[in-house]
All heavy atoms as TSV, in Angstrom:
chain	resi	resn	atom	element	x	y	z
A	1	MET	N	N	75.079	25.717	199.943
A	1	MET	CA	C	73.692	25.998	199.648
A	1	MET	C	C	73.532	26.533	198.219
A	1	MET	O	O	72.601	26.160	197.518
A	1	MET	CB	C	73.161	26.999	200.682
A	1	MET	CG	C	71.723	27.297	200.546
A	1	MET	SD	S	70.763	25.843	200.937
A	1	MET	CE	C	69.147	26.456	200.778
A	2	LYS	N	N	74.456	27.421	197.818
A	2	LYS	CA	C	74.376	27.977	196.466
A	2	LYS	C	C	74.554	26.883	195.413
A	2	LYS	O	O	73.901	26.897	194.377
A	2	LYS	CB	C	75.430	29.063	196.260
A	2	LYS	CG	C	75.122	30.355	196.932
A	2	LYS	CD	C	76.172	31.388	196.585
A	2	LYS	CE	C	75.890	32.701	197.221
A	2	LYS	NZ	N	76.890	33.711	196.860
A	3	THR	N	N	75.432	25.948	195.692
A	3	THR	CA	C	75.673	24.870	194.738
A	3	THR	C	C	74.434	23.994	194.592
A	3	THR	O	O	74.084	23.584	193.487
A	3	THR	CB	C	76.875	24.022	195.183
A	3	THR	OG1	O	77.992	24.884	195.397
A	3	THR	CG2	C	77.231	22.993	194.145
A	4	ARG	N	N	73.771	23.722	195.697
A	4	ARG	CA	C	72.541	22.922	195.644
A	4	ARG	C	C	71.450	23.636	194.854
A	4	ARG	O	O	70.750	23.022	194.050
A	4	ARG	CB	C	72.030	22.622	197.045
A	4	ARG	CG	C	72.816	21.571	197.764
A	4	ARG	CD	C	72.174	21.247	199.079
A	4	ARG	NE	N	73.008	20.339	199.840
A	4	ARG	CZ	C	72.748	19.967	201.069
A	4	ARG	NH1	N	71.683	20.432	201.689
A	4	ARG	NH2	N	73.546	19.136	201.696
A	5	LEU	N	N	71.301	24.946	195.105
A	5	LEU	CA	C	70.291	25.701	194.362
A	5	LEU	C	C	70.623	25.750	192.875
A	5	LEU	O	O	69.728	25.658	192.032
A	5	LEU	CB	C	70.187	27.120	194.927
A	5	LEU	CG	C	69.488	27.254	196.271
A	5	LEU	CD1	C	69.605	28.683	196.790
A	5	LEU	CD2	C	68.036	26.861	196.151
A	6	ALA	N	N	71.903	25.892	192.548
A	6	ALA	CA	C	72.307	25.903	191.146
A	6	ALA	C	C	72.024	24.555	190.500
A	6	ALA	O	O	71.510	24.496	189.372
A	6	ALA	CB	C	73.791	26.245	191.035
A	7	LEU	N	N	72.340	23.490	191.190
A	7	LEU	CA	C	72.085	22.152	190.655
A	7	LEU	C	C	70.590	21.899	190.489
A	7	LEU	O	O	70.149	21.378	189.462
A	7	LEU	CB	C	72.702	21.088	191.569
A	7	LEU	CG	C	72.522	19.647	191.120
A	7	LEU	CD1	C	73.241	19.419	189.795
A	7	LEU	CD2	C	73.028	18.696	192.178
A	8	CYS	N	N	69.801	22.300	191.477
A	8	CYS	CA	C	68.344	22.110	191.389
A	8	CYS	C	C	67.752	22.916	190.240
A	8	CYS	O	O	66.870	22.424	189.526
A	8	CYS	CB	C	67.685	22.511	192.703
A	8	CYS	SG	S	67.994	21.350	194.041
A	9	SER	N	N	68.210	24.150	190.042
A	9	SER	CA	C	67.664	24.952	188.945
A	9	SER	C	C	68.075	24.379	187.594
A	9	SER	O	O	67.294	24.407	186.639
A	9	SER	CB	C	68.086	26.411	189.070
A	9	SER	OG	O	69.479	26.545	188.938
A	10	PHE	N	N	69.281	23.828	187.488
A	10	PHE	CA	C	69.717	23.211	186.240
A	10	PHE	C	C	68.896	21.967	185.933
A	10	PHE	O	O	68.422	21.768	184.810
A	10	PHE	CB	C	71.202	22.872	186.306
A	10	PHE	CG	C	71.717	22.238	185.041
A	10	PHE	CD1	C	71.973	23.020	183.928
A	10	PHE	CD2	C	71.933	20.873	184.961
A	10	PHE	CE1	C	72.445	22.446	182.754
A	10	PHE	CE2	C	72.388	20.289	183.803
A	10	PHE	CZ	C	72.654	21.083	182.685
A	11	VAL	N	N	68.700	21.126	186.932
A	11	VAL	CA	C	67.922	19.903	186.747
A	11	VAL	C	C	66.476	20.246	186.393
A	11	VAL	O	O	65.877	19.627	185.505
A	11	VAL	CB	C	68.002	19.008	188.007
A	11	VAL	CG1	C	67.000	17.873	187.947
A	11	VAL	CG2	C	69.412	18.474	188.178
A	12	ALA	N	N	65.918	21.255	187.064
A	12	ALA	CA	C	64.546	21.661	186.758
A	12	ALA	C	C	64.435	22.174	185.330
A	12	ALA	O	O	63.457	21.874	184.633
A	12	ALA	CB	C	64.087	22.730	187.741
A	13	ALA	N	N	65.418	22.939	184.867
A	13	ALA	CA	C	65.399	23.451	183.496
A	13	ALA	C	C	65.431	22.315	182.493
A	13	ALA	O	O	64.659	22.304	181.517
A	13	ALA	CB	C	66.587	24.391	183.276
A	14	VAL	N	N	66.278	21.345	182.719
A	14	VAL	CA	C	66.363	20.204	181.803
A	14	VAL	C	C	65.072	19.387	181.831
A	14	VAL	O	O	64.569	18.964	180.785
A	14	VAL	CB	C	67.590	19.329	182.150
A	14	VAL	CG1	C	67.577	18.033	181.374
A	14	VAL	CG2	C	68.873	20.092	181.896
A	15	LEU	N	N	64.513	19.177	183.004
A	15	LEU	CA	C	63.277	18.399	183.111
A	15	LEU	C	C	62.099	19.115	182.444
A	15	LEU	O	O	61.298	18.479	181.758
A	15	LEU	CB	C	62.957	18.103	184.577
A	15	LEU	CG	C	63.845	17.069	185.249
A	15	LEU	CD1	C	63.486	16.930	186.727
A	15	LEU	CD2	C	63.730	15.722	184.560
A	16	PHE	N	N	61.989	20.431	182.649
A	16	PHE	CA	C	60.907	21.175	181.998
A	16	PHE	C	C	61.048	21.118	180.485
A	16	PHE	O	O	60.060	20.932	179.769
A	16	PHE	CB	C	60.876	22.634	182.461
A	16	PHE	CG	C	60.153	22.843	183.757
A	16	PHE	CD1	C	60.812	23.374	184.846
A	16	PHE	CD2	C	58.819	22.517	183.886
A	16	PHE	CE1	C	60.162	23.581	186.042
A	16	PHE	CE2	C	58.146	22.710	185.084
A	16	PHE	CZ	C	58.818	23.241	186.172
A	17	ALA	N	N	62.259	21.283	179.987
A	17	ALA	CA	C	62.466	21.240	178.536
A	17	ALA	C	C	62.167	19.853	177.981
A	17	ALA	O	O	61.510	19.721	176.944
A	17	ALA	CB	C	63.899	21.644	178.202
A	18	ALA	N	N	62.633	18.809	178.655
A	18	ALA	CA	C	62.402	17.448	178.175
A	18	ALA	C	C	60.926	17.064	178.260
A	18	ALA	O	O	60.387	16.439	177.341
A	18	ALA	CB	C	63.239	16.460	178.981
A	19	THR	N	N	60.266	17.460	179.331
A	19	THR	CA	C	58.844	17.142	179.496
A	19	THR	C	C	58.002	17.844	178.446
A	19	THR	O	O	57.061	17.257	177.907
A	19	THR	CB	C	58.368	17.540	180.902
A	19	THR	OG1	O	59.171	16.882	181.870
A	19	THR	CG2	C	56.916	17.175	181.114
A	20	SER	N	N	58.352	19.094	178.150
A	20	SER	CA	C	57.538	19.848	177.189
A	20	SER	C	C	57.661	19.297	175.770
A	20	SER	O	O	56.796	19.547	174.937
A	20	SER	CB	C	57.918	21.319	177.216
A	20	SER	OG	O	59.241	21.487	176.755
A	21	LEU	N	N	58.710	18.545	175.491
A	21	LEU	CA	C	58.832	17.935	174.164
A	21	LEU	C	C	57.809	16.826	173.943
A	21	LEU	O	O	57.445	16.533	172.805
A	21	LEU	CB	C	60.237	17.377	173.961
A	21	LEU	CG	C	61.320	18.384	173.654
A	21	LEU	CD1	C	62.686	17.698	173.633
A	21	LEU	CD2	C	61.072	19.066	172.328
A	22	PHE	N	N	57.341	16.204	175.014
A	22	PHE	CA	C	56.417	15.083	174.885
A	22	PHE	C	C	54.957	15.469	175.077
A	22	PHE	O	O	54.074	14.659	174.861
A	22	PHE	CB	C	56.795	13.972	175.875
A	22	PHE	CG	C	58.161	13.417	175.601
A	22	PHE	CD1	C	59.219	13.700	176.438
A	22	PHE	CD2	C	58.385	12.636	174.485
A	22	PHE	CE1	C	60.484	13.200	176.184
A	22	PHE	CE2	C	59.643	12.123	174.220
A	22	PHE	CZ	C	60.700	12.408	175.069
A	23	LEU	N	N	54.701	16.712	175.492
A	23	LEU	CA	C	53.326	17.176	175.641
A	23	LEU	C	C	52.790	17.613	174.283
A	23	LEU	O	O	53.549	17.944	173.382
A	23	LEU	CB	C	53.277	18.346	176.628
A	23	LEU	CG	C	53.660	18.013	178.068
A	23	LEU	CD1	C	53.690	19.278	178.903
A	23	LEU	CD2	C	52.700	17.008	178.658
A	24	PRO	N	N	51.455	17.600	174.118
A	24	PRO	CA	C	50.902	17.988	172.818
A	24	PRO	C	C	51.164	19.461	172.521
A	24	PRO	O	O	51.044	20.266	173.423
A	24	PRO	CB	C	49.415	17.739	172.957
A	24	PRO	CG	C	49.209	17.038	174.236
A	24	PRO	CD	C	50.458	17.137	175.029
A	25	PRO	N	N	51.486	19.846	171.344
A	25	PRO	CA	C	51.889	19.057	170.190
A	25	PRO	C	C	53.310	18.543	170.379
A	25	PRO	O	O	54.199	19.306	170.786
A	25	PRO	CB	C	51.807	20.038	169.021
A	25	PRO	CG	C	51.995	21.373	169.636
A	25	PRO	CD	C	51.432	21.274	171.032
A	26	PRO	N	N	53.551	17.269	170.127
A	26	PRO	CA	C	54.869	16.690	170.394
A	26	PRO	C	C	55.960	17.306	169.526
A	26	PRO	O	O	55.763	17.577	168.351
A	26	PRO	CB	C	54.692	15.214	170.076
A	26	PRO	CG	C	53.407	15.078	169.370
A	26	PRO	CD	C	52.613	16.304	169.609
A	27	GLY	N	N	57.096	17.531	170.154
A	27	GLY	CA	C	58.253	18.049	169.433
A	27	GLY	C	C	58.341	19.553	169.394
A	27	GLY	O	O	59.308	20.103	168.882
A	28	ILE	N	N	57.346	20.256	169.932
A	28	ILE	CA	C	57.351	21.718	169.924
A	28	ILE	C	C	57.349	22.209	171.363
A	28	ILE	O	O	56.509	21.820	172.170
A	28	ILE	CB	C	56.122	22.272	169.182
A	28	ILE	CG1	C	56.139	21.810	167.729
A	28	ILE	CG2	C	56.081	23.789	169.271
A	28	ILE	CD1	C	54.917	22.191	166.951
A	29	ILE	N	N	58.301	23.070	171.681
A	29	ILE	CA	C	58.375	23.650	173.020
A	29	ILE	C	C	57.705	25.014	172.980
A	29	ILE	O	O	58.055	25.873	172.174
A	29	ILE	CB	C	59.831	23.767	173.497
A	29	ILE	CG1	C	60.489	22.399	173.552
A	29	ILE	CG2	C	59.890	24.421	174.862
A	29	ILE	CD1	C	61.939	22.426	173.960
A	30	ASP	N	N	56.732	25.231	173.842
A	30	ASP	CA	C	56.016	26.498	173.917
A	30	ASP	C	C	56.969	27.619	174.352
A	30	ASP	O	O	57.879	27.373	175.149
A	30	ASP	CB	C	54.873	26.359	174.928
A	30	ASP	CG	C	53.921	27.513	174.855
A	30	ASP	OD1	O	53.221	27.634	173.832
A	30	ASP	OD2	O	53.872	28.292	175.821
A	31	PRO	N	N	56.792	28.824	173.841
A	31	PRO	CA	C	57.681	29.934	174.216
A	31	PRO	C	C	57.703	30.220	175.718
A	31	PRO	O	O	58.738	30.624	176.256
A	31	PRO	CB	C	57.112	31.128	173.446
A	31	PRO	CG	C	56.444	30.526	172.267
A	31	PRO	CD	C	55.892	29.214	172.753
A	32	SER	N	N	56.592	29.997	176.411
A	32	SER	CA	C	56.592	30.234	177.854
A	32	SER	C	C	57.508	29.246	178.572
A	32	SER	O	O	58.159	29.595	179.567
A	32	SER	CB	C	55.178	30.149	178.417
A	32	SER	OG	O	54.633	28.865	178.212
A	33	VAL	N	N	57.583	28.021	178.083
A	33	VAL	CA	C	58.493	27.030	178.674
A	33	VAL	C	C	59.936	27.414	178.368
A	33	VAL	O	O	60.813	27.280	179.215
A	33	VAL	CB	C	58.168	25.612	178.157
A	33	VAL	CG1	C	59.167	24.604	178.681
A	33	VAL	CG2	C	56.772	25.211	178.534
A	34	LEU	N	N	60.180	27.926	177.174
A	34	LEU	CA	C	61.537	28.366	176.839
A	34	LEU	C	C	61.995	29.501	177.744
A	34	LEU	O	O	63.160	29.545	178.170
A	34	LEU	CB	C	61.602	28.805	175.372
A	34	LEU	CG	C	61.512	27.689	174.344
A	34	LEU	CD1	C	61.477	28.282	172.949
A	34	LEU	CD2	C	62.670	26.736	174.491
A	35	ILE	N	N	61.092	30.421	178.050
A	35	ILE	CA	C	61.440	31.526	178.947
A	35	ILE	C	C	61.737	30.995	180.344
A	35	ILE	O	O	62.696	31.423	180.998
A	35	ILE	CB	C	60.316	32.569	178.962
A	35	ILE	CG1	C	60.255	33.276	177.614
A	35	ILE	CG2	C	60.506	33.581	180.088
A	35	ILE	CD1	C	59.069	34.179	177.438
A	36	LEU	N	N	60.933	30.056	180.813
A	36	LEU	CA	C	61.170	29.461	182.134
A	36	LEU	C	C	62.509	28.741	182.178
A	36	LEU	O	O	63.276	28.896	183.142
A	36	LEU	CB	C	60.043	28.487	182.489
A	36	LEU	CG	C	60.220	27.712	183.789
A	36	LEU	CD1	C	60.225	28.668	184.974
A	36	LEU	CD2	C	59.138	26.670	183.935
A	37	VAL	N	N	62.826	27.978	181.157
A	37	VAL	CA	C	64.105	27.266	181.096
A	37	VAL	C	C	65.259	28.266	181.079
A	37	VAL	O	O	66.253	28.093	181.792
A	37	VAL	CB	C	64.148	26.331	179.868
A	37	VAL	CG1	C	65.542	25.797	179.629
A	37	VAL	CG2	C	63.173	25.185	180.050
A	38	ALA	N	N	65.128	29.330	180.303
A	38	ALA	CA	C	66.178	30.348	180.250
A	38	ALA	C	C	66.374	31.010	181.609
A	38	ALA	O	O	67.514	31.226	182.039
A	38	ALA	CB	C	65.841	31.391	179.203
A	39	GLN	N	N	65.297	31.309	182.307
A	39	GLN	CA	C	65.409	31.928	183.627
A	39	GLN	C	C	66.059	30.985	184.634
A	39	GLN	O	O	66.860	31.416	185.473
A	39	GLN	CB	C	64.039	32.373	184.123
A	39	GLN	CG	C	63.498	33.562	183.384
A	39	GLN	CD	C	62.094	33.929	183.814
A	39	GLN	OE1	O	61.403	33.151	184.477
A	39	GLN	NE2	N	61.661	35.119	183.435
A	40	LEU	N	N	65.733	29.718	184.564
A	40	LEU	CA	C	66.352	28.753	185.477
A	40	LEU	C	C	67.844	28.601	185.190
A	40	LEU	O	O	68.651	28.465	186.115
A	40	LEU	CB	C	65.647	27.401	185.377
A	40	LEU	CG	C	64.253	27.334	185.994
A	40	LEU	CD1	C	63.567	26.034	185.621
A	40	LEU	CD2	C	64.323	27.486	187.498
A	41	LEU	N	N	68.226	28.629	183.914
A	41	LEU	CA	C	69.646	28.524	183.582
A	41	LEU	C	C	70.414	29.784	183.981
A	41	LEU	O	O	71.571	29.701	184.418
A	41	LEU	CB	C	69.812	28.233	182.089
A	41	LEU	CG	C	69.337	26.851	181.651
A	41	LEU	CD1	C	69.443	26.712	180.144
A	41	LEU	CD2	C	70.115	25.750	182.345
A	42	VAL	N	N	69.793	30.943	183.876
A	42	VAL	CA	C	70.430	32.179	184.343
A	42	VAL	C	C	70.592	32.141	185.861
A	42	VAL	O	O	71.624	32.563	186.403
A	42	VAL	CB	C	69.620	33.413	183.899
A	42	VAL	CG1	C	70.060	34.668	184.623
A	42	VAL	CG2	C	69.746	33.603	182.400
A	43	CYS	N	N	69.583	31.619	186.550
A	43	CYS	CA	C	69.672	31.468	188.006
A	43	CYS	C	C	70.833	30.547	188.376
A	43	CYS	O	O	71.599	30.836	189.297
A	43	CYS	CB	C	68.355	30.926	188.536
A	43	CYS	SG	S	68.312	30.651	190.295
A	44	CYS	N	N	70.977	29.468	187.648
A	44	CYS	CA	C	72.067	28.525	187.878
A	44	CYS	C	C	73.416	29.205	187.678
A	44	CYS	O	O	74.326	29.068	188.494
A	44	CYS	CB	C	71.915	27.342	186.938
A	44	CYS	SG	S	73.229	26.129	187.036
A	45	ALA	N	N	73.553	29.959	186.596
A	45	ALA	CA	C	74.814	30.643	186.313
A	45	ALA	C	C	75.119	31.695	187.368
A	45	ALA	O	O	76.279	31.877	187.759
A	45	ALA	CB	C	74.758	31.286	184.937
A	46	THR	N	N	74.096	32.376	187.847
A	46	THR	CA	C	74.299	33.392	188.874
A	46	THR	C	C	74.798	32.758	190.166
A	46	THR	O	O	75.725	33.274	190.804
A	46	THR	CB	C	72.989	34.148	189.132
A	46	THR	OG1	O	72.553	34.735	187.909
A	46	THR	CG2	C	73.172	35.226	190.165
A	47	PHE	N	N	74.206	31.657	190.560
A	47	PHE	CA	C	74.628	31.001	191.792
A	47	PHE	C	C	76.037	30.435	191.685
A	47	PHE	O	O	76.752	30.364	192.677
A	47	PHE	CB	C	73.663	29.882	192.183
A	47	PHE	CG	C	72.386	30.379	192.789
A	47	PHE	CD1	C	71.180	29.826	192.419
A	47	PHE	CD2	C	72.386	31.389	193.731
A	47	PHE	CE1	C	69.998	30.263	192.971
A	47	PHE	CE2	C	71.221	31.844	194.295
A	47	PHE	CZ	C	70.020	31.279	193.912
A	48	LEU	N	N	76.447	30.040	190.504
A	48	LEU	CA	C	77.782	29.460	190.342
A	48	LEU	C	C	78.869	30.520	190.175
A	48	LEU	O	O	80.036	30.190	190.065
A	48	LEU	CB	C	77.792	28.494	189.156
A	48	LEU	CG	C	76.986	27.222	189.367
A	48	LEU	CD1	C	77.019	26.373	188.115
A	48	LEU	CD2	C	77.503	26.439	190.555
A	49	GLY	N	N	78.501	31.773	190.103
A	49	GLY	CA	C	79.497	32.834	190.075
A	49	GLY	C	C	79.938	33.251	188.696
A	49	GLY	O	O	81.009	33.839	188.548
A	50	ILE	N	N	79.151	32.990	187.683
A	50	ILE	CA	C	79.514	33.408	186.334
A	50	ILE	C	C	79.556	34.932	186.251
A	50	ILE	O	O	80.396	35.501	185.562
A	50	ILE	CB	C	78.515	32.832	185.295
A	50	ILE	CG1	C	78.481	31.320	185.367
A	50	ILE	CG2	C	78.833	33.313	183.901
A	50	ILE	CD1	C	79.800	30.636	185.102
A	51	LYS	N	N	78.692	35.601	186.990
A	51	LYS	CA	C	78.659	37.055	186.998
A	51	LYS	C	C	80.000	37.617	187.478
A	51	LYS	O	O	80.539	38.546	186.890
A	51	LYS	CB	C	77.520	37.549	187.884
A	51	LYS	CG	C	77.377	39.038	187.922
A	51	LYS	CD	C	76.211	39.431	188.814
A	51	LYS	CE	C	76.153	40.923	188.970
A	51	LYS	NZ	N	75.136	41.341	189.912
A	52	ASP	N	N	80.543	37.065	188.538
A	52	ASP	CA	C	81.831	37.528	189.051
A	52	ASP	C	C	82.948	37.275	188.047
A	52	ASP	O	O	83.856	38.086	187.898
A	52	ASP	CB	C	82.160	36.831	190.376
A	52	ASP	CG	C	81.190	37.200	191.473
A	52	ASP	OD1	O	80.612	38.306	191.406
A	52	ASP	OD2	O	80.995	36.380	192.380
A	53	TYR	N	N	82.877	36.160	187.353
A	53	TYR	CA	C	83.905	35.819	186.367
A	53	TYR	C	C	83.886	36.798	185.192
A	53	TYR	O	O	84.929	37.269	184.750
A	53	TYR	CB	C	83.687	34.383	185.883
A	53	TYR	CG	C	84.699	33.928	184.865
A	53	TYR	CD1	C	86.013	33.680	185.232
A	53	TYR	CD2	C	84.333	33.757	183.537
A	53	TYR	CE1	C	86.939	33.266	184.298
A	53	TYR	CE2	C	85.249	33.345	182.601
A	53	TYR	CZ	C	86.547	33.101	182.986
A	53	TYR	OH	O	87.465	32.694	182.050
A	54	THR	N	N	82.705	37.128	184.703
A	54	THR	CA	C	82.628	38.071	183.586
A	54	THR	C	C	83.036	39.470	184.019
A	54	THR	O	O	83.627	40.205	183.233
A	54	THR	CB	C	81.214	38.100	182.967
A	54	THR	OG1	O	80.265	38.403	183.979
A	54	THR	CG2	C	80.874	36.781	182.316
A	55	ASN	N	N	82.735	39.858	185.239
A	55	ASN	CA	C	83.180	41.160	185.736
A	55	ASN	C	C	84.701	41.206	185.810
A	55	ASN	O	O	85.309	42.234	185.513
A	55	ASN	CB	C	82.586	41.452	187.109
A	55	ASN	CG	C	81.117	41.782	187.037
A	55	ASN	OD1	O	80.609	42.148	185.984
A	55	ASN	ND2	N	80.427	41.646	188.155
A	56	LEU	N	N	85.324	40.123	186.200
A	56	LEU	CA	C	86.775	40.054	186.266
A	56	LEU	C	C	87.386	40.206	184.877
A	56	LEU	O	O	88.367	40.942	184.693
A	56	LEU	CB	C	87.211	38.728	186.898
A	56	LEU	CG	C	88.702	38.466	187.036
A	56	LEU	CD1	C	89.290	39.424	188.057
A	56	LEU	CD2	C	88.943	37.042	187.456
A	57	ILE	N	N	86.809	39.560	183.880
A	57	ILE	CA	C	87.302	39.659	182.516
A	57	ILE	C	C	87.106	41.073	181.960
A	57	ILE	O	O	87.998	41.633	181.307
A	57	ILE	CB	C	86.616	38.615	181.610
A	57	ILE	CG1	C	87.087	37.229	181.995
A	57	ILE	CG2	C	86.900	38.886	180.140
A	57	ILE	CD1	C	86.364	36.121	181.273
A	58	ASN	N	N	85.953	41.669	182.228
A	58	ASN	CA	C	85.676	43.015	181.736
A	58	ASN	C	C	86.594	44.066	182.346
A	58	ASN	O	O	86.912	45.065	181.725
A	58	ASN	CB	C	84.218	43.400	181.980
A	58	ASN	CG	C	83.274	42.629	181.073
A	58	ASN	OD1	O	83.653	42.182	180.010
A	58	ASN	ND2	N	82.038	42.478	181.525
A	59	ASN	N	N	87.022	43.853	183.589
A	59	ASN	CA	C	87.918	44.805	184.252
A	59	ASN	C	C	89.335	44.725	183.705
A	59	ASN	O	O	90.099	45.677	183.817
A	59	ASN	CB	C	87.939	44.563	185.752
A	59	ASN	CG	C	86.633	44.973	186.405
A	59	ASN	OD1	O	85.899	45.805	185.867
A	59	ASN	ND2	N	86.329	44.381	187.544
A	60	LYS	N	N	89.732	43.610	183.095
A	60	LYS	CA	C	91.078	43.444	182.559
A	60	LYS	C	C	91.235	44.044	181.166
A	60	LYS	O	O	92.348	44.185	180.684
A	60	LYS	CB	C	91.467	41.969	182.516
A	60	LYS	CG	C	91.743	41.385	183.879
A	60	LYS	CD	C	92.256	39.979	183.759
A	60	LYS	CE	C	92.579	39.424	185.117
A	60	LYS	NZ	N	93.116	38.070	185.029
A	61	LYS	N	N	90.130	44.389	180.504
A	61	LYS	CA	C	90.231	44.947	179.152
A	61	LYS	C	C	90.829	46.345	179.219
A	61	LYS	O	O	90.528	47.124	180.119
A	61	LYS	CB	C	88.846	45.005	178.504
A	61	LYS	CG	C	88.295	43.649	178.146
A	61	LYS	CD	C	86.971	43.776	177.439
A	61	LYS	CE	C	86.455	42.394	177.075
A	61	LYS	NZ	N	85.148	42.481	176.433
A	62	PRO	N	N	91.696	46.684	178.229
A	62	PRO	CA	C	92.334	48.019	178.250
A	62	PRO	C	C	91.378	49.128	177.900
A	62	PRO	O	O	90.397	49.052	177.334
A	62	PRO	CB	C	93.413	47.909	177.180
A	62	PRO	CG	C	93.120	46.703	176.392
A	62	PRO	CD	C	92.182	45.856	177.186
């Protein structure tokens, strides 16, 4: 289930970013869309366990 949610959030982030490039004014992504894309990518990373990986690395530092 987590993998599906991560995949869906990644696909949604890419689709929102790509769609916003073609909306007026073309070639400019609105800051609100950038925030949404960033939140979806963070959601994807959280579901895939990036948080656990970084905690593991931080615990190994002297």
